[in-house]
N, C-alpha and C positions, 0 to 999 in steps of 0.2 A: 787456223782454217776449219778444223773439224768442228770447233765450237760454233763458228759462224754457220757451217752447214746444218748443224743441229737447230740453232735458232731459226733458221730460214725454213727448215722443214716444219717445225711447230707453227711458224707464222702462216705458212702455206695451208696447213691443215685448218687453222682458225679461219682463213679467208674462205676456204671451201665450205666450212661448216656454216659460216655467216650467209654465204651466197645460197646454199641450200635451204637454209632456214627462211631466208627472204622469199625464195621461190615458192615454198609451200604456203607461206602467209599470204603471198599474192594470190595464189590459187584459191585458198580458203576465202579470202574477201571476194574474189571474182564469183565463186559459186554461190556465196550469200546474195550477191547482187542479182545474179541470173535467176535465183529462185524466186524473186519477186514476181517473175512472169511464169516460169516452169514450177508449178506448185507441187508440193510434197503429197505423197499418198500415205493415208493412215487408215485404220480400221474403225474409227469412231466420228461421230458428228456429221453434219450436213456436207454433201459432196457436189462437185461439178462434173458433168459428163464431158470426157474429151475423146472417147472412142467407143465404137460399138463392135459388133460382130458381123452383121450381115448387111450388105449393101455398101454404096458409097454416097455420103451426103455432101452435096455442093451447097456451100452457105455463102451468102452475100450480105455484107454490112452496108448500110446506106445511112449516112449522117447529114449530107448536104448535096445540093446540086440538083439539076433536072434535065441534064443532057445525056447522061450514061445509062440510066436505069432502064428506059424503055428499050433501047437497042439491045441491051443484055437479055431482057425478058423475050424479046423477038428471037434472039439467036437461040435461046434455050428452046423455045417452042419450035423454030424451024428445024433444029436438030433432034426433035422428038425426045427431049428430056422432060418427062412428065412429073418429076419429083425434084424439088429443091426447096431450100429454106432461105427467106430473106429476113434478116434482122434489121428492123427500122427503128430510128430514134423517133420519139414521139413528137418533137418539134419539127422534124422533116415531114412526118406523115400528116400533120396538121396543115402543112403548107401545100401538100401534094396528094390530095385525096383521090385525084384521078389516077394517078400511078399506083397508089395502094389498091385501087379498085381492079386495076389491070393485073397485078400481081395475083389477086384473089381469083379473078375470072380466068387466068391462065393455069389455074390449078395448083399454084404453089403455096407453101406454108409461110405463115408470118410469125416471127418471134420478136420480142422487145429488146431494144438497145437502149432502154431508159429514155428519159426525155431530152435532157440538155447536153448530152455527150460530154460529160465530166468524168474524170478519174475518180472511181469510187474508193480507192485507197486513200485518197485525199480528204474524203468526206467523213463526218460523223454519222453514226447509225441512223439517226432520224432524218438527215438530209438524204441519205441513200433511199430510205423508205419513201419519202416524199417525191423524189425523182422517179422512182419506179411506179408509184401509184399515180403520178400525174400522167405518165405515158399510158398507163392502163385506161385512164379516163378518156384520153384522146382516142385510143382504139376502139373503146366502147361506143363513142360518138360516131365513129366512122363505120360502125356495124361490123367491126372485126371481131369475131367471137372466139372464145375458148383459147386465148393465148396463154400457153403454159411454159413457154421457153423464155429464158432471159439470157442475154450475153453482156458482160460488162462492157460498157461503151468503148473503153480504150483497150480492153483485153486484160487489163489489171484488176485483180479482186483479191480480197482477203476474207478472213472468217466473218467479218461483219456483213459482207455482201451475201455470203452463203447462208447465214442465219436469217437475214431479212427475206431473202428469196424463199427460203423454206417456210417461213411464217405466212408468206403471201401465196403459197402453194405454186411456186415457180421452180423450174428446173434450170440451174445455171449451165450453160453450154459453152465449152471452150473449143479447141480444135487439136487435131493431131498433126495436120499438114497445113503449113502457111505457104500460100503462092507468093506472098510478098509483092502482090501486084501493085499495092498502093505506092511502092518505091519506084514504079515505073522503069524496071531495070531491063526492059526489052521483051518483046514477045516471046523469043526463043527461051529466055531465062525463066519467064513465068511458066511455060510449059514444062521446062526442065525441073522447075521447083515442085511440080506435083508427079513427076514420073515414078516416084517410089510408092505412091498411093495404092492401097490395095482394099479388099473387103474390110469394112469396119471403120475406115478412116472418115473423119469430118474435116473437110477442106475449107480453109478460109480464103474468101475472095471478097472483092468490093464492087459496088455499083455506084459509088459516089463519084462526083465529077473529077475528083483528084486522081482517080485511077484511069489514066488516060489510055492504057494499053490493054485493059482487060477484054474489052469488046473484040478486040482483033486476035487476042490470044485464045479466046474462049472455044472457037471451033476446034482447034487443035488439042486443046484440054479435054473437051468432050470425046473426041475421037480416040485419045489415048486412054481415057478412063473407061470407055466402053469395053476395051479389051481386058479390064481388070475386075469389073464387076457391074452390078446393076445399080442405077441411081435410085436413091430413097431420100425421104425427108427425114429431119432428126427425130420427129415424134415416132414415125414408123421404125426407125432403127432402135429406138429405146424399147418400144413395145414388142418387137419381133425377135430380140436376141439379147444375149448378155452385153453389158456395157462396162467400160472401164471408167473409174471415177477417180477424182483428185480431191484433196482437201488441204487447207492451210491451217496449220496450228496456230 
């Protein structure tokens, strides 16, 4: 009986060891997977901005559709939000020059979302360059001047994107707060997702037609953020204070 108990104890220890090893292995691979989006900070090489120091930057991605953008612009104007940044895909801007013009006349900043809304981590360096340059050519034709900001179309980027952007004199802009409005989780949840925002945060929202609840959530988002800081656009945030940057090895 004692012999049996000794063997059982050893076997139990082995099982526990294997279980713990499996857990740590799983956590390691999970962290490697999530790092494809949440990039690492380092001290060298081209970087992406994800946070500033002064003001709160509302940013809106637009990749397709013509129903949601204008009501969102109108809501910002109605609630006296004088500064925001819209990241537009070149293909969308090409099809909707009137909305692009409205964004500019409303006093909001425009950044590039590339042209074709492709995942840059799936593309070779030269294809990334061509996509960004093609978008820049569209904006130039639309008389949108001095675009210096780039957001990776799907939010995924790597060192290829950062290097190309640097060569084209563009600053890659990520975000520190994700409203997750594109998932249409409900107006209350969108507002809740930005509740922790404070000075220096760059907030990701969408004005594409897939984001069905953003327009309804926006007044409450604006009211909540007014209590936490002053609205700014990304360029002013970069110019007027320290910024936090990220880089992918």
